[in-house]
HTML snippet that shows the backbone in 3Dmol.js (N, CA, C, O; Angstrom):
<script src="https://3Dmol.org/build/3Dmol-min.js"></script>
<div id="view" style="width:600px;height:400px;position:relative"></div>
<script>
const pdb = `
ATOM      1  N   MET A   1      30.275 -20.806   5.312  1.00  0.00           N
ATOM      2  CA  MET A   1      31.164 -21.766   5.946  1.00  0.00           C
ATOM      3  C   MET A   1      31.945 -22.529   4.877  1.00  0.00           C
ATOM      4  O   MET A   1      31.452 -22.748   3.770  1.00  0.00           O
ATOM      5  N   ARG A   2      33.121 -22.915   5.210  1.00  0.00           N
ATOM      6  CA  ARG A   2      33.955 -23.696   4.300  1.00  0.00           C
ATOM      7  C   ARG A   2      33.578 -25.179   4.391  1.00  0.00           C
ATOM      8  O   ARG A   2      33.213 -25.676   5.456  1.00  0.00           O
ATOM      9  N   ALA A   3      33.674 -25.869   3.259  1.00  0.00           N
ATOM     10  CA  ALA A   3      33.319 -27.289   3.213  1.00  0.00           C
ATOM     11  C   ALA A   3      34.144 -28.105   4.202  1.00  0.00           C
ATOM     12  O   ALA A   3      33.616 -29.001   4.861  1.00  0.00           O
ATOM     13  N   LYS A   4      35.424 -27.803   4.310  1.00  0.00           N
ATOM     14  CA  LYS A   4      36.287 -28.564   5.228  1.00  0.00           C
ATOM     15  C   LYS A   4      35.850 -28.368   6.678  1.00  0.00           C
ATOM     16  O   LYS A   4      35.888 -29.309   7.471  1.00  0.00           O
ATOM     17  N   THR A   5      35.442 -27.175   7.019  1.00  0.00           N
ATOM     18  CA  THR A   5      34.970 -26.901   8.384  1.00  0.00           C
ATOM     19  C   THR A   5      33.725 -27.729   8.697  1.00  0.00           C
ATOM     20  O   THR A   5      33.591 -28.299   9.780  1.00  0.00           O
ATOM     21  N   ILE A   6      32.818 -27.778   7.719  1.00  0.00           N
ATOM     22  CA  ILE A   6      31.597 -28.574   7.906  1.00  0.00           C
ATOM     23  C   ILE A   6      31.938 -30.049   8.008  1.00  0.00           C
ATOM     24  O   ILE A   6      31.402 -30.750   8.865  1.00  0.00           O
ATOM     25  N   LEU A   7      32.829 -30.531   7.140  1.00  0.00           N
ATOM     26  CA  LEU A   7      33.225 -31.940   7.199  1.00  0.00           C
ATOM     27  C   LEU A   7      33.907 -32.265   8.523  1.00  0.00           C
ATOM     28  O   LEU A   7      33.668 -33.327   9.096  1.00  0.00           O
ATOM     29  N   ASP A   8      34.753 -31.364   9.013  1.00  0.00           N
ATOM     30  CA  ASP A   8      35.398 -31.577  10.311  1.00  0.00           C
ATOM     31  C   ASP A   8      34.363 -31.754  11.414  1.00  0.00           C
ATOM     32  O   ASP A   8      34.534 -32.592  12.299  1.00  0.00           O
ATOM     33  N   ALA A   9      33.302 -30.976  11.365  1.00  0.00           N
ATOM     34  CA  ALA A   9      32.263 -31.039  12.395  1.00  0.00           C
ATOM     35  C   ALA A   9      31.326 -32.231  12.216  1.00  0.00           C
ATOM     36  O   ALA A   9      30.839 -32.789  13.200  1.00  0.00           O
ATOM     37  N   GLU A  10      31.073 -32.621  10.983  1.00  0.00           N
ATOM     38  CA  GLU A  10      30.052 -33.627  10.691  1.00  0.00           C
ATOM     39  C   GLU A  10      30.592 -35.034  10.446  1.00  0.00           C
ATOM     40  O   GLU A  10      29.812 -35.986  10.422  1.00  0.00           O
ATOM     41  N   PHE A  11      31.889 -35.192  10.265  1.00  0.00           N
ATOM     42  CA  PHE A  11      32.420 -36.482   9.839  1.00  0.00           C
ATOM     43  C   PHE A  11      32.090 -37.622  10.801  1.00  0.00           C
ATOM     44  O   PHE A  11      31.566 -38.650  10.371  1.00  0.00           O
ATOM     45  N   LEU A  12      32.379 -37.466  12.072  1.00  0.00           N
ATOM     46  CA  LEU A  12      32.153 -38.579  13.012  1.00  0.00           C
ATOM     47  C   LEU A  12      30.668 -38.924  13.170  1.00  0.00           C
ATOM     48  O   LEU A  12      30.321 -40.105  13.155  1.00  0.00           O
ATOM     49  N   PRO A  13      29.776 -37.927  13.321  1.00  0.00           N
ATOM     50  CA  PRO A  13      28.351 -38.291  13.372  1.00  0.00           C
ATOM     51  C   PRO A  13      27.860 -38.925  12.070  1.00  0.00           C
ATOM     52  O   PRO A  13      27.065 -39.864  12.100  1.00  0.00           O
ATOM     53  N   LEU A  14      28.324 -38.422  10.942  1.00  0.00           N
ATOM     54  CA  LEU A  14      27.939 -38.987   9.652  1.00  0.00           C
ATOM     55  C   LEU A  14      28.431 -40.424   9.531  1.00  0.00           C
ATOM     56  O   LEU A  14      27.693 -41.309   9.098  1.00  0.00           O
ATOM     57  N   ARG A  15      29.668 -40.643   9.913  1.00  0.00           N
ATOM     58  CA  ARG A  15      30.255 -41.996   9.885  1.00  0.00           C
ATOM     59  C   ARG A  15      29.437 -42.950  10.751  1.00  0.00           C
ATOM     60  O   ARG A  15      29.154 -44.075  10.340  1.00  0.00           O
ATOM     61  N   ALA A  16      29.060 -42.507  11.942  1.00  0.00           N
ATOM     62  CA  ALA A  16      28.285 -43.354  12.856  1.00  0.00           C
ATOM     63  C   ALA A  16      26.931 -43.726  12.254  1.00  0.00           C
ATOM     64  O   ALA A  16      26.491 -44.870  12.366  1.00  0.00           O
ATOM     65  N   LYS A  17      26.275 -42.761  11.619  1.00  0.00           N
ATOM     66  CA  LYS A  17      24.970 -43.029  11.014  1.00  0.00           C
ATOM     67  C   LYS A  17      25.087 -43.998   9.845  1.00  0.00           C
ATOM     68  O   LYS A  17      24.245 -44.880   9.674  1.00  0.00           O
ATOM     69  N   LEU A  18      26.134 -43.829   9.041  1.00  0.00           N
ATOM     70  CA  LEU A  18      26.333 -44.745   7.915  1.00  0.00           C
ATOM     71  C   LEU A  18      26.641 -46.162   8.403  1.00  0.00           C
ATOM     72  O   LEU A  18      26.150 -47.135   7.830  1.00  0.00           O
ATOM     73  N   LEU A  19      27.446 -46.282   9.453  1.00  0.00           N
ATOM     74  CA  LEU A  19      27.735 -47.611  10.019  1.00  0.00           C
ATOM     75  C   LEU A  19      26.471 -48.248  10.589  1.00  0.00           C
ATOM     76  O   LEU A  19      26.247 -49.448  10.432  1.00  0.00           O
ATOM     77  N   GLU A  20      25.654 -47.443  11.246  1.00  0.00           N
ATOM     78  CA  GLU A  20      24.391 -47.952  11.794  1.00  0.00           C
ATOM     79  C   GLU A  20      23.482 -48.450  10.671  1.00  0.00           C
ATOM     80  O   GLU A  20      22.849 -49.498  10.798  1.00  0.00           O
ATOM     81  N   MET A  21      23.422 -47.698   9.579  1.00  0.00           N
ATOM     82  CA  MET A  21      22.602 -48.107   8.448  1.00  0.00           C
ATOM     83  C   MET A  21      23.143 -49.393   7.823  1.00  0.00           C
ATOM     84  O   MET A  21      22.372 -50.295   7.496  1.00  0.00           O
ATOM     85  N   ALA A  22      24.454 -49.481   7.657  1.00  0.00           N
ATOM     86  CA  ALA A  22      25.061 -50.683   7.079  1.00  0.00           C
ATOM     87  C   ALA A  22      24.768 -51.900   7.955  1.00  0.00           C
ATOM     88  O   ALA A  22      24.480 -52.979   7.439  1.00  0.00           O
ATOM     89  N   ALA A  23      24.840 -51.732   9.267  1.00  0.00           N
ATOM     90  CA  ALA A  23      24.569 -52.842  10.181  1.00  0.00           C
ATOM     91  C   ALA A  23      23.112 -53.293  10.074  1.00  0.00           C
ATOM     92  O   ALA A  23      22.834 -54.492  10.084  1.00  0.00           O
ATOM     93  N   ALA A  24      22.187 -52.350   9.975  1.00  0.00           N
ATOM     94  CA  ALA A  24      20.770 -52.704   9.836  1.00  0.00           C
ATOM     95  C   ALA A  24      20.531 -53.456   8.530  1.00  0.00           C
ATOM     96  O   ALA A  24      19.789 -54.438   8.503  1.00  0.00           O
ATOM     97  N   LEU A  25      21.155 -52.997   7.449  1.00  0.00           N
ATOM     98  CA  LEU A  25      20.999 -53.687   6.172  1.00  0.00           C
ATOM     99  C   LEU A  25      21.620 -55.076   6.210  1.00  0.00           C
ATOM    100  O   LEU A  25      21.077 -56.012   5.623  1.00  0.00           O
ATOM    101  N   ASP A  26      22.752 -55.220   6.894  1.00  0.00           N
ATOM    102  CA  ASP A  26      23.361 -56.548   7.054  1.00  0.00           C
ATOM    103  C   ASP A  26      22.432 -57.485   7.819  1.00  0.00           C
ATOM    104  O   ASP A  26      22.303 -58.658   7.467  1.00  0.00           O
ATOM    105  N   ARG A  27      21.780 -56.966   8.873  1.00  0.00           N
ATOM    106  CA  ARG A  27      20.848 -57.806   9.641  1.00  0.00           C
ATOM    107  C   ARG A  27      19.685 -58.252   8.754  1.00  0.00           C
ATOM    108  O   ARG A  27      19.242 -59.398   8.837  1.00  0.00           O
ATOM    109  N   LEU A  28      19.199 -57.357   7.917  1.00  0.00           N
ATOM    110  CA  LEU A  28      18.119 -57.722   6.999  1.00  0.00           C
ATOM    111  C   LEU A  28      18.580 -58.779   6.004  1.00  0.00           C
ATOM    112  O   LEU A  28      17.834 -59.708   5.694  1.00  0.00           O
ATOM    113  N   ASP A  29      19.805 -58.643   5.502  1.00  0.00           N
ATOM    114  CA  ASP A  29      20.336 -59.620   4.550  1.00  0.00           C
ATOM    115  C   ASP A  29      20.472 -61.010   5.175  1.00  0.00           C
ATOM    116  O   ASP A  29      20.280 -62.017   4.494  1.00  0.00           O
ATOM    117  N   CYS A  30      20.796 -61.065   6.451  1.00  0.00           N
ATOM    118  CA  CYS A  30      21.013 -62.349   7.131  1.00  0.00           C
ATOM    119  C   CYS A  30      19.712 -62.976   7.639  1.00  0.00           C
ATOM    120  O   CYS A  30      19.685 -64.154   7.995  1.00  0.00           O
ATOM    121  N   ALA A  31      18.649 -62.195   7.670  1.00  0.00           N
ATOM    122  CA  ALA A  31      17.380 -62.685   8.218  1.00  0.00           C
ATOM    123  C   ALA A  31      16.673 -63.600   7.222  1.00  0.00           C
ATOM    124  O   ALA A  31      16.910 -63.542   6.016  1.00  0.00           O
ATOM    125  N   GLU A  32      15.803 -64.442   7.762  1.00  0.00           N
ATOM    126  CA  GLU A  32      15.002 -65.328   6.924  1.00  0.00           C
ATOM    127  C   GLU A  32      13.910 -64.532   6.225  1.00  0.00           C
ATOM    128  O   GLU A  32      13.408 -63.541   6.755  1.00  0.00           O
ATOM    129  N   GLY A  33      13.557 -64.972   5.048  1.00  0.00           N
ATOM    130  CA  GLY A  33      12.471 -64.341   4.302  1.00  0.00           C
ATOM    131  C   GLY A  33      12.981 -63.309   3.308  1.00  0.00           C
ATOM    132  O   GLY A  33      14.146 -62.910   3.329  1.00  0.00           O
ATOM    133  N   GLN A  34      12.074 -62.894   2.442  1.00  0.00           N
ATOM    134  CA  GLN A  34      12.384 -61.936   1.379  1.00  0.00           C
ATOM    135  C   GLN A  34      11.588 -60.654   1.589  1.00  0.00           C
ATOM    136  O   GLN A  34      10.466 -60.680   2.096  1.00  0.00           O
ATOM    137  N   LEU A  35      12.177 -59.548   1.197  1.00  0.00           N
ATOM    138  CA  LEU A  35      11.511 -58.257   1.314  1.00  0.00           C
ATOM    139  C   LEU A  35      11.323 -57.582  -0.039  1.00  0.00           C
ATOM    140  O   LEU A  35      11.046 -56.385  -0.102  1.00  0.00           O
ATOM    141  N   ASP A  36      11.471 -58.339  -1.114  1.00  0.00           N
ATOM    142  CA  ASP A  36      11.404 -57.761  -2.456  1.00  0.00           C
ATOM    143  C   ASP A  36      10.079 -57.052  -2.720  1.00  0.00           C
ATOM    144  O   ASP A  36      10.048 -56.068  -3.459  1.00  0.00           O
ATOM    145  N   ASP A  37       9.001 -57.525  -2.140  1.00  0.00           N
ATOM    146  CA  ASP A  37       7.681 -56.944  -2.384  1.00  0.00           C
ATOM    147  C   ASP A  37       7.258 -55.945  -1.308  1.00  0.00           C
ATOM    148  O   ASP A  37       6.149 -55.413  -1.367  1.00  0.00           O
ATOM    149  N   ASP A  38       8.110 -55.686  -0.341  1.00  0.00           N
ATOM    150  CA  ASP A  38       7.760 -54.776   0.749  1.00  0.00           C
ATOM    151  C   ASP A  38       8.023 -53.334   0.305  1.00  0.00           C
ATOM    152  O   ASP A  38       9.162 -52.993  -0.016  1.00  0.00           O
ATOM    153  N   PRO A  39       6.996 -52.484   0.281  1.00  0.00           N
ATOM    154  CA  PRO A  39       7.184 -51.105  -0.184  1.00  0.00           C
ATOM    155  C   PRO A  39       8.144 -50.299   0.688  1.00  0.00           C
ATOM    156  O   PRO A  39       8.746 -49.339   0.206  1.00  0.00           O
ATOM    157  N   ARG A  40       8.297 -50.665   1.949  1.00  0.00           N
ATOM    158  CA  ARG A  40       9.249 -49.952   2.811  1.00  0.00           C
ATOM    159  C   ARG A  40      10.675 -50.175   2.331  1.00  0.00           C
ATOM    160  O   ARG A  40      11.489 -49.252   2.332  1.00  0.00           O
ATOM    161  N   MET A  41      10.972 -51.398   1.924  1.00  0.00           N
ATOM    162  CA  MET A  41      12.315 -51.691   1.429  1.00  0.00           C
ATOM    163  C   MET A  41      12.569 -50.972   0.109  1.00  0.00           C
ATOM    164  O   MET A  41      13.687 -50.536  -0.166  1.00  0.00           O
ATOM    165  N   THR A  42      11.536 -50.854  -0.696  1.00  0.00           N
ATOM    166  CA  THR A  42      11.648 -50.089  -1.939  1.00  0.00           C
ATOM    167  C   THR A  42      12.002 -48.640  -1.625  1.00  0.00           C
ATOM    168  O   THR A  42      12.839 -48.044  -2.302  1.00  0.00           O
ATOM    169  N   ARG A  43      11.377 -48.080  -0.617  1.00  0.00           N
ATOM    170  CA  ARG A  43      11.680 -46.696  -0.218  1.00  0.00           C
ATOM    171  C   ARG A  43      13.092 -46.569   0.332  1.00  0.00           C
ATOM    172  O   ARG A  43      13.764 -45.571   0.075  1.00  0.00           O
ATOM    173  N   VAL A  44      13.545 -47.549   1.072  1.00  0.00           N
ATOM    174  CA  VAL A  44      14.916 -47.524   1.580  1.00  0.00           C
ATOM    175  C   VAL A  44      15.906 -47.521   0.416  1.00  0.00           C
ATOM    176  O   VAL A  44      16.876 -46.762   0.418  1.00  0.00           O
ATOM    177  N   ARG A  45      15.658 -48.361  -0.562  1.00  0.00           N
ATOM    178  CA  ARG A  45      16.550 -48.412  -1.739  1.00  0.00           C
ATOM    179  C   ARG A  45      16.534 -47.086  -2.495  1.00  0.00           C
ATOM    180  O   ARG A  45      17.576 -46.601  -2.934  1.00  0.00           O
ATOM    181  N   GLU A  46      15.350 -46.509  -2.642  1.00  0.00           N
ATOM    182  CA  GLU A  46      15.233 -45.204  -3.296  1.00  0.00           C
ATOM    183  C   GLU A  46      16.013 -44.142  -2.514  1.00  0.00           C
ATOM    184  O   GLU A  46      16.688 -43.296  -3.101  1.00  0.00           O
ATOM    185  N   ALA A  47      15.912 -44.198  -1.200  1.00  0.00           N
ATOM    186  CA  ALA A  47      16.617 -43.231  -0.356  1.00  0.00           C
ATOM    187  C   ALA A  47      18.135 -43.368  -0.499  1.00  0.00           C
ATOM    188  O   ALA A  47      18.849 -42.366  -0.504  1.00  0.00           O
ATOM    189  N   MET A  48      18.623 -44.586  -0.615  1.00  0.00           N
ATOM    190  CA  MET A  48      20.067 -44.778  -0.789  1.00  0.00           C
ATOM    191  C   MET A  48      20.535 -44.184  -2.114  1.00  0.00           C
ATOM    192  O   MET A  48      21.634 -43.636  -2.191  1.00  0.00           O
ATOM    193  N   LYS A  49      19.719 -44.285  -3.148  1.00  0.00           N
ATOM    194  CA  LYS A  49      20.069 -43.667  -4.433  1.00  0.00           C
ATOM    195  C   LYS A  49      20.115 -42.145  -4.302  1.00  0.00           C
ATOM    196  O   LYS A  49      20.989 -41.491  -4.871  1.00  0.00           O
ATOM    197  N   ILE A  50      19.168 -41.591  -3.547  1.00  0.00           N
ATOM    198  CA  ILE A  50      19.137 -40.145  -3.326  1.00  0.00           C
ATOM    199  C   ILE A  50      20.416 -39.693  -2.636  1.00  0.00           C
ATOM    200  O   ILE A  50      20.976 -38.655  -2.988  1.00  0.00           O
ATOM    201  N   LEU A  51      20.883 -40.463  -1.655  1.00  0.00           N
ATOM    202  CA  LEU A  51      22.109 -40.088  -0.933  1.00  0.00           C
ATOM    203  C   LEU A  51      23.318 -39.977  -1.847  1.00  0.00           C
ATOM    204  O   LEU A  51      24.230 -39.197  -1.574  1.00  0.00           O
ATOM    205  N   LEU A  52      23.335 -40.742  -2.922  1.00  0.00           N
ATOM    206  CA  LEU A  52      24.471 -40.739  -3.838  1.00  0.00           C
ATOM    207  C   LEU A  52      24.421 -39.610  -4.871  1.00  0.00           C
ATOM    208  O   LEU A  52      25.383 -39.411  -5.613  1.00  0.00           O
ATOM    209  N   GLN A  53      23.317 -38.874  -4.924  1.00  0.00           N
ATOM    210  CA  GLN A  53      23.212 -37.773  -5.877  1.00  0.00           C
ATOM    211  C   GLN A  53      24.143 -36.630  -5.469  1.00  0.00           C
ATOM    212  O   GLN A  53      24.491 -36.488  -4.297  1.00  0.00           O
ATOM    213  N   GLN A  54      24.533 -35.835  -6.435  1.00  0.00           N
ATOM    214  CA  GLN A  54      25.481 -34.753  -6.195  1.00  0.00           C
ATOM    215  C   GLN A  54      24.834 -33.385  -6.004  1.00  0.00           C
ATOM    216  O   GLN A  54      25.533 -32.424  -5.682  1.00  0.00           O
ATOM    217  N   ASP A  55      23.530 -33.269  -6.192  1.00  0.00           N
ATOM    218  CA  ASP A  55      22.923 -31.948  -6.033  1.00  0.00           C
ATOM    219  C   ASP A  55      22.600 -31.671  -4.573  1.00  0.00           C
ATOM    220  O   ASP A  55      22.708 -32.557  -3.725  1.00  0.00           O
ATOM    221  N   GLY A  56      22.208 -30.447  -4.291  1.00  0.00           N
ATOM    222  CA  GLY A  56      21.975 -30.029  -2.915  1.00  0.00           C
ATOM    223  C   GLY A  56      20.568 -30.222  -2.413  1.00  0.00           C
ATOM    224  O   GLY A  56      20.221 -29.693  -1.357  1.00  0.00           O
ATOM    225  N   ASP A  57      19.743 -30.959  -3.130  1.00  0.00           N
ATOM    226  CA  ASP A  57      18.350 -31.139  -2.724  1.00  0.00           C
ATOM    227  C   ASP A  57      18.098 -32.493  -2.064  1.00  0.00           C
ATOM    228  O   ASP A  57      16.953 -32.941  -1.997  1.00  0.00           O
ATOM    229  N   ARG A  58      19.137 -33.143  -1.582  1.00  0.00           N
ATOM    230  CA  ARG A  58      18.974 -34.503  -1.039  1.00  0.00           C
ATOM    231  C   ARG A  58      18.019 -34.551   0.141  1.00  0.00           C
ATOM    232  O   ARG A  58      17.211 -35.476   0.228  1.00  0.00           O
ATOM    233  N   ALA A  59      18.084 -33.589   1.050  1.00  0.00           N
ATOM    234  CA  ALA A  59      17.206 -33.630   2.232  1.00  0.00           C
ATOM    235  C   ALA A  59      15.737 -33.550   1.823  1.00  0.00           C
ATOM    236  O   ALA A  59      14.901 -34.286   2.347  1.00  0.00           O
ATOM    237  N   GLU A  60      15.429 -32.660   0.892  1.00  0.00           N
ATOM    238  CA  GLU A  60      14.045 -32.544   0.424  1.00  0.00           C
ATOM    239  C   GLU A  60      13.606 -33.807  -0.307  1.00  0.00           C
ATOM    240  O   GLU A  60      12.505 -34.308  -0.076  1.00  0.00           O
ATOM    241  N   LEU A  61      14.456 -34.321  -1.180  1.00  0.00           N
ATOM    242  CA  LEU A  61      14.115 -35.549  -1.906  1.00  0.00           C
ATOM    243  C   LEU A  61      13.934 -36.723  -0.959  1.00  0.00           C
ATOM    244  O   LEU A  61      13.050 -37.555  -1.159  1.00  0.00           O
ATOM    245  N   MET A  62      14.765 -36.794   0.068  1.00  0.00           N
ATOM    246  CA  MET A  62      14.660 -37.869   1.058  1.00  0.00           C
ATOM    247  C   MET A  62      13.334 -37.762   1.811  1.00  0.00           C
ATOM    248  O   MET A  62      12.650 -38.764   2.018  1.00  0.00           O
ATOM    249  N   GLN A  63      12.977 -36.547   2.217  1.00  0.00           N
ATOM    250  CA  GLN A  63      11.708 -36.351   2.918  1.00  0.00           C
ATOM    251  C   GLN A  63      10.545 -36.794   2.045  1.00  0.00           C
ATOM    252  O   GLN A  63       9.615 -37.443   2.523  1.00  0.00           O
ATOM    253  N   MET A  64      10.598 -36.440   0.755  1.00  0.00           N
ATOM    254  CA  MET A  64       9.519 -36.806  -0.151  1.00  0.00           C
ATOM    255  C   MET A  64       9.464 -38.319  -0.386  1.00  0.00           C
ATOM    256  O   MET A  64       8.385 -38.876  -0.585  1.00  0.00           O
ATOM    257  N   ALA A  65      10.615 -38.978  -0.364  1.00  0.00           N
ATOM    258  CA  ALA A  65      10.642 -40.432  -0.562  1.00  0.00           C
ATOM    259  C   ALA A  65       9.898 -41.168   0.553  1.00  0.00           C
ATOM    260  O   ALA A  65       9.348 -42.247   0.334  1.00  0.00           O
ATOM    261  N   PHE A  66       9.886 -40.580   1.738  1.00  0.00           N
ATOM    262  CA  PHE A  66       9.238 -41.225   2.875  1.00  0.00           C
ATOM    263  C   PHE A  66       7.907 -40.564   3.258  1.00  0.00           C
ATOM    264  O   PHE A  66       7.361 -40.836   4.327  1.00  0.00           O
ATOM    265  N   SER A  67       7.395 -39.703   2.391  1.00  0.00           N
ATOM    266  CA  SER A  67       6.160 -38.983   2.682  1.00  0.00           C
ATOM    267  C   SER A  67       5.046 -39.414   1.729  1.00  0.00           C
ATOM    268  O   SER A  67       5.293 -39.922   0.635  1.00  0.00           O
ATOM    269  N   ARG A  68       3.847 -39.200   2.171  1.00  0.00           N
ATOM    270  CA  ARG A  68       2.696 -39.421   1.316  1.00  0.00           C
ATOM    271  C   ARG A  68       2.437 -38.156   0.508  1.00  0.00           C
ATOM    272  O   ARG A  68       2.765 -37.053   0.943  1.00  0.00           O
ATOM    273  N   ALA A  69       1.855 -38.324  -0.653  1.00  0.00           N
ATOM    274  CA  ALA A  69       1.417 -37.161  -1.423  1.00  0.00           C
ATOM    275  C   ALA A  69       0.281 -36.482  -0.666  1.00  0.00           C
ATOM    276  O   ALA A  69      -0.511 -37.151  -0.003  1.00  0.00           O
ATOM    277  N   TYR A  70       0.198 -35.162  -0.762  1.00  0.00           N
ATOM    278  CA  TYR A  70      -0.842 -34.427  -0.056  1.00  0.00           C
ATOM    279  C   TYR A  70      -2.215 -34.801  -0.595  1.00  0.00           C
ATOM    280  O   TYR A  70      -2.435 -34.857  -1.805  1.00  0.00           O
ATOM    281  N   ASP A  71      -3.131 -35.053   0.329  1.00  0.00           N
ATOM    282  CA  ASP A  71      -4.520 -35.368  -0.008  1.00  0.00           C
ATOM    283  C   ASP A  71      -5.388 -34.374   0.749  1.00  0.00           C
ATOM    284  O   ASP A  71      -5.445 -34.404   1.979  1.00  0.00           O
ATOM    285  N   GLU A  72      -6.069 -33.490   0.013  1.00  0.00           N
ATOM    286  CA  GLU A  72      -6.872 -32.464   0.678  1.00  0.00           C
ATOM    287  C   GLU A  72      -8.027 -33.045   1.476  1.00  0.00           C
ATOM    288  O   GLU A  72      -8.597 -32.362   2.327  1.00  0.00           O
ATOM    289  N   ASN A  73      -8.375 -34.287   1.215  1.00  0.00           N
ATOM    290  CA  ASN A  73      -9.450 -34.954   1.960  1.00  0.00           C
ATOM    291  C   ASN A  73      -8.914 -35.845   3.067  1.00  0.00           C
ATOM    292  O   ASN A  73      -9.590 -36.783   3.489  1.00  0.00           O
ATOM    293  N   TRP A  74      -7.711 -35.564   3.540  1.00  0.00           N
ATOM    294  CA  TRP A  74      -7.110 -36.442   4.554  1.00  0.00           C
ATOM    295  C   TRP A  74      -7.940 -36.555   5.824  1.00  0.00           C
ATOM    296  O   TRP A  74      -7.967 -37.639   6.407  1.00  0.00           O
ATOM    297  N   PRO A  75      -8.630 -35.497   6.301  1.00  0.00           N
ATOM    298  CA  PRO A  75      -9.420 -35.701   7.528  1.00  0.00           C
ATOM    299  C   PRO A  75     -10.494 -36.772   7.359  1.00  0.00           C
ATOM    300  O   PRO A  75     -10.690 -37.610   8.240  1.00  0.00           O
ATOM    301  N   THR A  76     -11.185 -36.740   6.223  1.00  0.00           N
ATOM    302  CA  THR A  76     -12.217 -37.737   5.947  1.00  0.00           C
ATOM    303  C   THR A  76     -11.600 -39.116   5.796  1.00  0.00           C
ATOM    304  O   THR A  76     -12.120 -40.105   6.314  1.00  0.00           O
ATOM    305  N   ARG A  77     -10.488 -39.166   5.082  1.00  0.00           N
ATOM    306  CA  ARG A  77      -9.811 -40.439   4.831  1.00  0.00           C
ATOM    307  C   ARG A  77      -9.403 -41.127   6.134  1.00  0.00           C
ATOM    308  O   ARG A  77      -9.446 -42.353   6.238  1.00  0.00           O
ATOM    309  N   PHE A  78      -9.008 -40.328   7.124  1.00  0.00           N
ATOM    310  CA  PHE A  78      -8.573 -40.897   8.408  1.00  0.00           C
ATOM    311  C   PHE A  78      -9.661 -40.834   9.481  1.00  0.00           C
ATOM    312  O   PHE A  78      -9.388 -41.062  10.659  1.00  0.00           O
ATOM    313  N   GLY A  79     -10.902 -40.523   9.067  1.00  0.00           N
ATOM    314  CA  GLY A  79     -12.022 -40.531  10.002  1.00  0.00           C
ATOM    315  C   GLY A  79     -11.970 -39.420  11.025  1.00  0.00           C
ATOM    316  O   GLY A  79     -12.422 -39.595  12.157  1.00  0.00           O
ATOM    317  N   LEU A  80     -11.423 -38.276  10.642  1.00  0.00           N
ATOM    318  CA  LEU A  80     -11.309 -37.135  11.570  1.00  0.00           C
ATOM    319  C   LEU A  80     -12.283 -36.031  11.150  1.00  0.00           C
ATOM    320  O   LEU A  80     -12.632 -35.900   9.976  1.00  0.00           O
ATOM    321  N   THR A  81     -12.706 -35.252  12.129  1.00  0.00           N
ATOM    322  CA  THR A  81     -13.529 -34.095  11.828  1.00  0.00           C
ATOM    323  C   THR A  81     -12.810 -32.857  12.318  1.00  0.00           C
ATOM    324  O   THR A  81     -12.156 -32.865  13.361  1.00  0.00           O
ATOM    325  N   LEU A  82     -12.944 -31.794  11.545  1.00  0.00           N
ATOM    326  CA  LEU A  82     -12.287 -30.533  11.911  1.00  0.00           C
ATOM    327  C   LEU A  82     -13.268 -29.567  12.523  1.00  0.00           C
ATOM    328  O   LEU A  82     -12.891 -28.454  12.891  1.00  0.00           O
TER     329      LEU A  82
END
`;
const viewer = $3Dmol.createViewer("view");
viewer.addModel(pdb, "pdb");
viewer.setStyle({}, {cartoon: {color: "spectrum"}});
viewer.zoomTo();
viewer.render();
</script>
């Protein structure tokens, strides 16, 4: 597929998502309290940096930014039995 064809198809949904994200960040900026120590906000900031990268691995990097590292003992850790 040509880049222009993809941009033609994706521009409006992409624009809407970016506007939604900007609005959420504006609401956080206007709210009382600080989020400097909140690890979720750290992940959001990391994700925004990933979006600005020029390579084609952004989706994978974004998924990893919001994922836990694999723990082979996760069933025990979460009190589950297999």
